[in-house]
Phi, psi and omega in degrees: 000128180278164179300330181289341185257004186296139172229157178257117175269112187253112178062018175077004186251337185210148176250125182250134184294141179236311186294163185304315182293318181293316179295316182300332180288340185245353181273160175297139189296328181292339173288325175296317178296321179297319178300317180296322177296314181296320178297328181283318187260349177118135182286160178210151176281134180230160174236125176262142167254128183246126186211173175229158186270000180223159177296142180214175167255129182296124178221069190263356194300311183293322178297318182286325174302315179294316182300314179300317180293321181293321178292317179298326179297338177266006181072024183240187178218163179222138176265124184248118176252089184276106184280334180233096181299168181308130177091356180272148176288134179236128179282162178300130177081357179276126178301124176288325182203162170239137181238127181236131178177193181296128177299315180303321183283315190280332192300323182281348185270349186301313184304309184289324178299314183292323180291338179270344184264307188302306181301322180295321181293320179290318178297322177296320176299313180297316180298318178299313182301316181296313182293323180291325179288330179237069189293338181269358184259137173275142180247142177238123181281115181238043188271345193306319183291343180264001184266153180268068178101172187289329180295317177294320180299322178294315179299318183288322177295317176302315181298318178299321179293322179293311179296319179295320180294323177297319179296326177296319182285315189270328184242006183052039183275159173292317176075198179280126181259349181173186179216182192269352185237149181292323189298328184245012181296334183297334178297337182252012180072022181252151178281339181200176179290162180246150179150153184247295185210142173268174175300330182300324180291323179291321174299319178296317183287329180095346175203158180293317180297318181295323177298319177296321178296320179296315179298314182297326180293327182271323182232070186293339185255004181259148174302148185233131173244126186245126173293141186239006188253359188303316183257016181061031178235058186304316182281310183299313182290326176299314180293324179296319178294318178299318180292329178285330182234065183296328180292315176301314182299319183289331182269359182076022181259015180231133175231153173241137184252123180265116184221034184302132179291156182288000180276352180207166178273156173298149181315124176089355182249154169211182181305315182296312180295326179295316176299320181296321179298313181291329176298327179286325191249326182208067185301332181295337182291337182248016175267144176080186186286138175226142175287166178300320179295317180297318177298320178299318179290331182276308189228012183274187177290169179079208183273086180262170175299321178297320180296318180293316178297321180295320179293319178297318176305309185296318180296316181293317181296330180274000178089028180235059184290341182269356176286128185270156177248124173255127181246137177218176179098092171073028180277090177255181182304321182292317179293320179298323180296319179293320178298324177294319180293331178269001180051040183300132185281068180263137175264320181221139171250127172261120188217143165240001188273013168278351175301144181306127180280325178248105187295336179295339179283350183270358187289110171276155183227145176230132175232138173285130181244351178216135173240116182053038177085354180265128180292128179198125179209159181295149183301133182103348180246020181296339179295348181277346181304140182293132181255000000 
């Protein structure tokens, strides 16, 4: 393998380009032209300021690991002045870091550095917000299927771990306890991915109870989480599984996962019944003005606060108070905030919706602020000068 073909295999899930040819194939073309100009007229030491236009949580580790390796592949070095270490809050426009090194070396690396930094910082911010709003709930990162390839999946899992860890420190939250894939489980201190069964297994088994029996036959000593919405019998099938496995239920080794689609209500609910459920458990959540989105999360179709409360009611009334509820389906920062206001009895949230909803918010920016030690930046960006 030639130096031009070098790639960085990070955690075994993605290969990131390092060598000149590999980097050049993915960088903006005007950076390639700039390198050629610098090589012709003479190299100079420069300092970049790297920042974002919105508040974020600093999640720079994977980007900087790649940058160090990419610079080393060129036989050069880079000085990194990281102003906001991993997990720190960063304000809009505040430089996260300053990078000093050879202009010829660094200029082609800007594109790839920014694509690895911005999305991770926004996802970490979202993950922190969700965990802080629901501090007693454990989160499971289920984002991989929503990612554009393995490199993005690695960045997003890393970001969830950073945001979750900040929530543990600042909000005493449970945070993210794991994720769905083996390749990135190490970010959460796990040996492998977490998860029990998809809808496909229940379809294969022919019934929810039979799918649980199949799982138990293969993994009798592992905790089991059973999807309950396949046949639109969320309450009935949950109770049937509990009755089939009373020992698991009594030991807290059984969970039911609510993943009802937004096209219908959970078994036994409609708008009127949903309001009635919340009136019994958290009447303050439905008092006063609510946006359409908030009402949907509270009393609408799919996995609403009312649906979660109704399932908890049914489990407790049937004598299964130790059976846990896993909730999934569209749990983004806004939905988590509403669930917190409704004090929804969730034990675990499975989410991929901490991924940035507006991709334009993930754009990180880098500007050179010093050439050979002389301060110089385009007009309007003087705020980036190092203080």
